[in-house]
N, C-alpha and C positions, 0 to 999 in steps of 0.2 A: 454412236449406238441406233438401232436402227430400235424403232420406234411399232408402235401400235394404237390404236384411238378407241379409249371406252366412251362412249354415249349413253348416257342415263338420264332416263328418264322417271319424274316427279312430281305430282301432279302435270299444269300446263307447259314447269322447265323442264330445258334439256339441257341439261351439265354435258364437260370432255373433259375428260383424261388421259393423261398417256403413261403407256407404262411399257418398260423394256420387254422385247420380243425376249420368246423364251422364260419371263415372269411369267408365274403362274399361284403369285401368293396371292391370295384372296385377303387378307390383309390389310397389305402395302393395296389394293384396288380399294377398300374400304374408306382407307387411312385418306386417300388422296379426294375422295370425292367428299369424304367427312373436312377436309379441312376446305374443299369448296363451299360446303355448303353452311359450314358450320356447326354441325347436328355428327352425329353416330345413325348409318344407314344400314339396312338389311339389305341384302341381292335378289332380284329375280332376273331369272331369264327364260324366253317364251322361243320353246326349240318347236321342232318339228313336229313332236310327243306331245306338246300341251306348255302350259306357264309351271314352273316349279325354281325351288327357293336352289340358290348356288354357297354354300355356308362349306366349303371344302374347296384347297389348291386342286385337287381331282376334277371336283367339278368345274371351274374356272376355264381347265382345259378342255374338257369335255362341250364347255358351252364355246369356247374357241374355236374348235377343233369343228362345231355343228355350224357354225358361224360359217365358215371358210368354206363349208361344203356347198354352202348354198348360198354359194355367189357373194356373199357380206365380203368388202374389203375391214370393215372396223366390226367391231362388239355392241353388238345393241341390247344394252339392259333397262330392267324396272327397279328405280329406288322406293325404299320404304322406312320410311323416319321410325328412328329403332329408340329414339330418349337417349341413348348410352354418348357420351364425349369421346370425342373425334381421338383415336392414338395415333402416338406418331412410330410409326415404324420403317425398322432401320433400311437405306436400300439396297440395291438389288444388285451383286455385282458377277456378273456370269462367267463359267468356266468355260465354256463351249457353246455353240451355236444352234437351239434346239428350233427346229422351223415346226412354228405351232397346229401343224394340221399335215396327214396326210395325205390331202391334194395337192402337196403343194412339192415342189424341184429344190431340187438348188440354188434355182430363181427366186423364191417364193411365190409364183405366181400358175394361177389356175388357168382351165378356161373351160368355160359352158356358154350353151346359147340361150339368153333370156329369151322369155317369151310373158312377159311383163314391164310393167314401170315398177314394180312393188320391191326391189330389191338393186343394192349399190353394188358393184360389179365389182370384183378383186382384182381378177384379169375377162376380159371377154373374147370373146370368135364370134361377129356380129356379120350376117348376112343380111346386106341392105338389099331390096328388092328393086329391079330393076327399076328406075327412072331417070325419063327423057333431061338429058340436060344437054345434050349437043347444041339445043340453042339457044342457051346462053350464053352471055358475054360477061367475061370472067371482068371480075369489081373487085377496085383499088384493093390494097389489104395491109394491115401494118404488123403482117408476117413478112419476115425476109429469108434468106431462101440459108442466109449468116447464122439464122437464129433457130435453128432444126433442131439441134443437139448442141454438148460437149462436141466437139471437134472432133478426139481420134474416139471416145467411145460410139460416135454417131459412123464414122468411116470402116468403125472396125467389125460392126454390125452388120453393112453392107457387106465388108470383104466377107464375113465369114456365113452369110446366109448366103452370099453366090459359091463359097468353096459346097457348099453340103447339096448343095445344086449339077456343078461342073466338074466335080473332082469329090464323090461320095464313099473312097476308101479312106479317105485321110478321118470324117465323122465314124466311121465305119471301129478304124482303130479306134479313136474314144471312148463309143460306146462298148467297145468292145473291153478296154479296163475297167470299165467301172460298171460291169454285168459280174467284174469280179468283188468289189464296193459294198457288197449288200451282205446284212445279217437277218433275215427273215423282210421285214418290210422297210428298213431303218437302212439308208443309205451311209457310209463314211467317205467323206472328204477332206483332201488336205490341200493347204493355202498356207503355202510357204511352210513356217512352223507352227503350223494353228488347224487343228480338227475341229472340226464341223461334224454334226451329226442329223439329217431328215429325214422324217420319216416319210414314207413316200401311202398311197391308193396298191399300186401292184406288186413292187418291188422290183427284184431282176425280172418277171416275167416280162411288164413293160418294154422294158432294155434290152432284150432278145428278139422280141417281137420287130422293133425299129431295126435291130442291127441283121433281118432276113429280108425289111424292105430296101435295105441299100443295098446289098448282098446282088439281091434281082432287079434293082435300078441301071438302067444307063446312065448315060451323063445328059444333063438337060443345060440348055440355054442360061445366061444367067438373067436377072434381072436389071430392068433398065430402074436408073434410079433418080430421078428427074429434080433437079430442085422445087417447084411448083409443086412436088405431089410430096412431098418431106415437111415444105410452108405447111401446108393444108393440113397434116398430118400432127406436126404440130400445135396445129391451132384445133386440131380434137381432143388433143391431149388436155389442152390448155382451158378450156371450153366446157366440156365434156367431162371429165377426168377419168374416173374409175366409177360412176352417175350410170345406168342405163340411158341406152342413146336414146333418144327422140328421134325417131326419122322425121322430120320437118325441119330439126335445129341439125340434122346432122347434113342431109343434102344442101341445107340453105351454107353453109361451109363448103360444101364439094365445090357450088356450085359458083361459090367465088374463087375460086381458085382455080378451075380448069374442069373439062369434058371429062367424062371414061366413054366407055363403050363394053358392055358385056359385063360382068359382074364385077363386083365392088365386096373386097373383103374387109374386114377389122379384125386385126388383134392386140391383147392389150398386155403389158407386164411390166416386171418393175426389176431396179437392178437396187443392188443392194452394197453396202461399204464391199463386199469382200467380187464383187460380182463382174465378171466383164464379159465383151461379145458373144464370145463364146459357150457359158455358160448359158445365158438365155436361148442360142441357136439349140444347142442338147436337150434343154425344155422341151423345146418346141418338137422339136423331134421325136423324142419320149410318147410327148401326150398324155403322160399317166394321172387314170381316171377320167378321164373323156375317153368310151369306146370307141368313138365316131372315129377318133385318133383329128382331129378338124385342124387343130394349128399344123401338125404334120403334111396333112393334104395340101392345107395351104401353100408351104414353102417349095412344098415338091410338084405340084401345081404345072401338065403342061400348058391348060386353058390360058391361066393367069403370067401376063408378061413385064410388069410394070409395078412397079413398089416407092412407098416414100415412110420415111422415118422419122418419125419427132419427137424428141427424148425431153423433159421436163428437168430441169436445173434446180440448187436450191436444195443442198442435205437429199439426207436419201431415205427412206426407196426415193429415184428414180422412176418415175412412171415415164413407159416407154410405147408408144405407139406404133402401130406400121398397120398401114393402110398398103393391097394391091387387084390390081386391075388387069383386063385385058390390054388396054389401048388408054391414054391419056394425052391430052390436048389443052 
C-alpha cells in the first residue's frame, strides 16, 4: 500500500512517521507520533497563510494539499507536547484510492520549476542552465545500464513516450476517454475491478486542452534512449531523489556519464502500485496544474532528441527520473 511520510519537529528533534495514502485521520497521526515520543502531542502546520493548529481530519487533508501544491513530497509539521497519554487508534483500511491533492494526477506526481533550495520537490521539471561539459572525459561509475530501472516498466515507458511522439492518435483516444470520466474536478479511473478517484486542479478542461494539442501536431521523431544517459538518470534519482536540484551536484553527475549539447531538461514522477507507463505519460501530457504545460512541452519537443530514464526500485512509490537533451555523447 502506498504511504506518505510526515516529518514532525519538536524542539531540535525531528521525528518521522508514515500514514497510508488517503488516510487523513488526525487522531491516527497524533497516535503514531505519541508512540514514537512517549507522550501526547498537538500539531501545527506552517502554511502559505501562516502557522495554525491542525485539530481535525479536514485540516490535516488541507495541510497535505497545501504541502503538495508547494512542491513538498512529505508533510512537515510542528509538534507540541500537550501532556496527554498517547492513544491507540485503529488501523486505516482504505476502500478506494484518493490522491490527497488537487495538483496530482493518477500517477500522483506533479510538475514545478524550483526557484530556491528550501522546498522538497514532489516531482519536478528542471531546466539546467547551459553548462559546457563537452571537454569533460566521462568518469567510471558504479551504475550500469542494466540498473536503470525494472526491465518491463523501464522499457514500457520508453515505448509509450515514443508512441506519444510518433503516433499521437493513440494517446488522443486515451485522453478522449479520460475526458468522459470527470465529475467536476474529480477523475474516476478503473483498474481491473478496483475504482480510484483522484482530485485534480483543472478537471476536464486540462484534458481537453491536451486533446487539442495532439490533434494539431504532426508525427515527431522518436527519442533515442542511450544506456549511458539512462544510467545517468538513475544516479540522479538515487543521489538527489525528490530533493531540490543542486546545480553543482547535478552537473557533476552529468559529467561522470557523458556530455550533452544544447538544453538539458529533467522530469520527475512516481509510480504507485496500480500505475503503468501509460499512466505517467498521460499525466505528463495533461500537465494538470501547470499553466506552462512544461512536462508536455518536453515530451513533445522538436528540439530535444535524446532521453534517459532511471527508475528507483524497492517498494512503492517508485521514483522515476527522466532527462532529455538535444545530443548526448
